[in-house]
N, C-alpha and C positions, 0 to 999 in steps of 0.2 A: 720760783717758777711753778706754775700749776701743771699737774700731770694730765689735765684734761683740756680740751679745746672747746670753747663755746661755739654755738651755731654761727654767731656773728664773725668770729675769727675764721671759721671754716669758709664761710661765704666770701670773706675778704681775700683769702688765699686763692680760691677758685676764680674770683673776679680778676685778680692779678694775672693768673694764667691765661685767661681769655683776652685780657688787655694786651699782653705781650705776644699774643698769637700762638703761645705754646699750650694749645688745648689738648695735646696728646695725652696729658695726665688724666683727662676726663673721659677718654675713650676706653671701651672695654675690649676691643679686638687688638691683636698684637701682630698682625700680618707683616709689619715692617720691622719687627724686633725679634725675629727668630735668631737664636744664638747657635752658631755652628762651632762645636768644640773639636779640636784636633784629636785624632785617634792615636793611641799609644803605638809605639813601634812593636813589631812582633817579638823582639827580644825582651823589651820592657814588660810586655803582656805575659810572656812566658815566666819571667822572674816573679812578677807580681802574683800570678796564679800559684806558683810553686811555694811562695811564702805566705799564702793565704791573705793577701792584701785586697781590700775593697777597691782601691784605685792603684793601677800599676805604677803611677808616678811616685807613689810613696816608697818605692825602692830608693829614691834619692833621700827621703826622710831617714830611712834606716842607715844609709851611708853616712849622713851627717852626724847622726847620733853615735854611730860606730867610731867615727873620727874623734868625736868629743871624748868618748870613753878611752880611746887609744892615747889621746893627748894627756888625759889625766894620769893614765898608767905610766906614760913615758916620763912625765915630770916627776912622779914619785919614785921612779926607779933609776933615773939617770942624772938628775940635776946635781947630785953630790959630786959627779965626776966631770962635768962639763964647765966651760968658761961662762963668765957672766953675760957676755953678748948672746950666747946660745940660750942661756936661761931667760933672758929678756924676750928673745924671739919666741921661745916656747910659751912664755906667759902671755904674750900678745896673741899668739895662735889660740890659746885656751880661752882668752877673753872673747875673741871673735866666735869661736865655736860654741861657747856657752850662750852668747847673745843669739846665735842662730837657733840653738836649742830652745831658748825662751820663746821664739816665734813658733817653733814646732809644738811646744806646750800649748800655746794659744790655738794653733790649728787643730790639735788632736782633741781638745775639749769641746770643739764644735763638731768635728767629724772624726770618729774613731777610725783607725787605719786598718785594723784586722777584722775579719769576719767573726772570729771566735772571741767571745767576751773575756775568757780567761787570758788569752794572749794580749788583749788590750790592757788588762789589769797589771800584768807583768811589765808591759811596756811603760805604763804610767809610773810604776815604781822606779824603773830605770831612769825615766825622764826626771822624776822628782830628785833622784840622787845627783844627776848631771846639773840640774837647774838649782838645786839647793833649797827647794820649797815644794810642798805638796801640790801636785798638779791639779787635784780636784777643787782647790780653793778658787781657781779661775772660774769655776762654774758659778759660785756665789758672787764674787767681786766683779766678774766680767760679763758672763752670759746673762745673769738674772738682774744685775744692777746697772752696769754701764750700757748694755745693749737696749735694755727696756726703758731706761730713764736717762738717755744721753744728755749730758750738760744740765741736768735738773738736780734738785736737792737730794734725791735718792741715789744719784751718781756720785759716789765719794771721790772719784777721780776727775770731777769736772774742773775745767781750767779757769773758770771765773773766780776761783778761790785765790788765784795768784794776782796780786795787785801792786807789785813793786814798780817803781818808776822806770827803772831800766829793765827791759824785757829779758835780758840774759839772766838776771837774778830769778825771774819767774821760772825759767827752765831749770836753773841750778838747784833751786830750793823746792821744786815740785815734789820730788820723791820724799824728802824729809817732811813735807807738809801733809801729804796724803797717805804715805805708806803705812804709818801706824794706825790711821783711821780705817784703812782697808783691812789690815790684818786683824784688828779688833772685831770688826764686823764679821769677817770670815769665821773667826773662832766662835763667836756667839751663834752664828748660823749653824756651824757644825755641832755645837752642843745641843741645839734644838733638834737637829737631825738624829742625834743619838737617841733622844727621848721619844722621837717619833718612829724609831726603828727603821730608818731609811738606809738603803745600801750604800749611799755616798759616805755615811759615817765610817763604815768598815773600811772603805777604800782610803778615806782620809787618815784613819788611824794607822793603817799599814804604811802609807806613804810617809807620814810624819815620823813614824818609828824608824823607818829606813834612813831618812835624812838625819835624824838625831844620832843613830848608831854610827853612821859614816862620819859625822862631825866629831863625835867623842873619840872614835878610833884614830882618825887622822891627828887630832889634837894630842893624843897620848903618844903616838909614834914620833911626831916631829912638830912641836908647837909653831915653829917659824914657818915651815912649809904649809901648815894648816892655815895660817894667816895669809901668807902671800899667794899660795897656789890653790887653796880651796875656798877660803872666804872671799877674797877680793874679786876673783873672776865671777863668782856667783852674785855678789853684790852688784857688780857692774852690769850684769845681765838683767837683774831686777830693776835697776835704775833705767836701763835702756828701754825695756818693754813698757814700763810705767810711764816714762817721760815721752814716749811716742804720742801720748794723748795731747801734749802741748803742740806737737807738730800737726796732728791730724784733725784736731777739733777747735783749737783756739781761734776765735774770730769768725767762725763759721756761722751760718744761719741758725736761729733758734728752732729746735725741732717742734713739729706739730704732732701731738698725740691725740688720736680720736678715740671715742668710747667704743667698747666692744660692740660689734653688730652694726657699726656705721658702714653703709654701703661703699664708702670711699676706701675702706680697708681691703676690699675684695679684688683679687686678680681675675684674669679671664680664664685661668686654668691652662694657658698655653705657653707658660714660661715668661710672659711679659710682666710689667710692673702694675701694681695697684695705684690708683690716683694718689693715695697718701705717700707713696714712695716718691712720686714726682714732686709733691709738695715739700718733701724733705730732701730733695736731691742735693741741696747746697749745705748740708749739715756735716759733711766730712771732706777732708782734704786728701788728695791722692798724690802719690809719688810714683811716677811711671818709668823711671830709669831702670835699665836692665841690671845694673850693678846691685842696687838696693833690692830688687825683686829676685835676683839670683841668690844673693847671700841670705835673704830673709823670707824665702818661699812665698813671694808675691804679697807680702804684708803691706806693700805700698798701695795696693788697690783697695782702699779702705771703704769707699762709698758703697760699692757693690757688696762688700762683705757685710755692711750694716743692713743692706736691703735683703740679702740672701745669706744669712750667717751659716747655714748648713751646706752651702755650695763649696765643693772641694777647692783647696787653694790652687790646684793646677788649672782650674777653669776660670779663675778670676779675670785674667787679662781679656779673654774673648767676651766674657759677660760685661766687663767694664766698657769695652769698645762699642758693644751693641746696645746696651741698656742705659749706661750712665753718661758717657762722653757726649752724645748728641744733645743732652739737656743741661749739663752742669755748667756753672760759670767757669770760663777758661782759667781764671786765677786758681781754681781748685784742682787743676791738673798740672802738677809741677814735675818737670823732667829730672831735676837734680836735687836730692834732699840736702846735700852738703851746702850747695849754693843758697837754697832757701833758708837753711839754718843761719848762714852768715848774714844774709840780707835782713832777716827778721830779728834774730836774737842778738847777734854781735853788734849790728848797726842800730839796734834799738828802734825797730820799725814795726811796732805792733799795730796791725791794721785788720779790718774786717775782710771777708773774702772778696768783696767788691772794691777794695782799695781805700776805704775810708779810715781815718785814724780811729783806733779802738781803745777805749779806756773803760774797763768794767765799772769803775766808780761812777762814771757818768752814764754809760750805755746799759748797765745791768742794775739789778737791785743793790742798793748800798745802805748799810753795810752788807757784806755777803751773808746770806741766811745760813742758819745752822743746818747740818746734815740731818736727813730724815731717814730712818731705817726703811729699806725697800721691802722688807718682809714684816709680817705682823706676828707677834707672839700670842699663842693661845693663852687664855686666862690662867691655866694651870702652870704655864711655863714663863710667865712674865718676870719671874725672879731672875731669869738668865740675863736679862738686860741690865740688872743692877749689880751682878757679880763681875769680878774681873774676868776678862775673856780668856786669860791664860790658865784658868782652872781647867781648860780643856785637857791639859796634861794629866790631871788627876782622873779625869774621865777615862783616858786611855789606860792608865795604870789600874784603874778599877776593873776595866774590861779584861785586862791581862790576868789580874788576880782571879776573876771568875773562871777564866778559861783554864788556868793552870791548877787551881785548887778547888 
């Protein structure tokens, strides 16, 4: 898939908007799409201000992370003395809380929660330990790759790579198919950032070191607990957050990306959408049920998140209702994620967003094209692309040596 749209393709999309009568995408004023966000309660505002939060609603974020830390502590200190049914309940609670933390990781790399940068760095280290993976790798794999090149060759987690006949297998094997590709790309990117002396390298090295230290410590204390209560919940959370791509993008419209400077990229400056946003309104699937969005911090409102990735999670429902819902295809607003999963994956009903049978071997490029790095290596650093990505550990050790000696 090309990352650029030709003039003809752009004119075709505009023509379709005019034909269907939805020419709101071509207007520059947004008088009908002003979004009104609910004000935080006085208590929430007081707590948020006291904690130095940018948004008072992130008190809930801190509570969820605190519960995850408490659950980890409880499991490591009490499971020796409790019955197996209690152990199972604790394990399920930890899996749920770790999955919730995975969405918090996603939210916080888009919008930091504290005013103070130091507090954000400490919080990211805590999140990395709870999630089992460095938080800042989401910047490369998610912000700079998936958001910029959704469902294109530069998006290593595009769903068109999955082409099993039964759709359930596409979901089950998605993580094992894309996970190692994403991780390798992340490591190469971080090695490049080290050589370009970017701050993200220092954050990454600290976060990965904290994760490795916790892994080694837990493994030495109790290998069985390390596997059951440390590795498995974190692996489940990684699978959950990665596989959300299959639910939120598979079968959606192909994105249109315009060249920089194209007037259709411009908003009116009043909080409305640019024409290109309306052109891409059907590229994400939303899950609007309250259970999903309560447990996972409004992660179900995915379309507006792609349009406004720095909009705080607490404001996504109102923005979705005002800016996305009036224009999106109704099939892309799903109330119940579990029912959608059953109808789509269990019953093997892979369809496009408008209900047509979807087969990537027929409807997309076949065979699936190879991944393309979304970032370019400077001439002096092209060797990074040839080396094994996990030499990143040697880079961290080398930095530690220079710091200590």
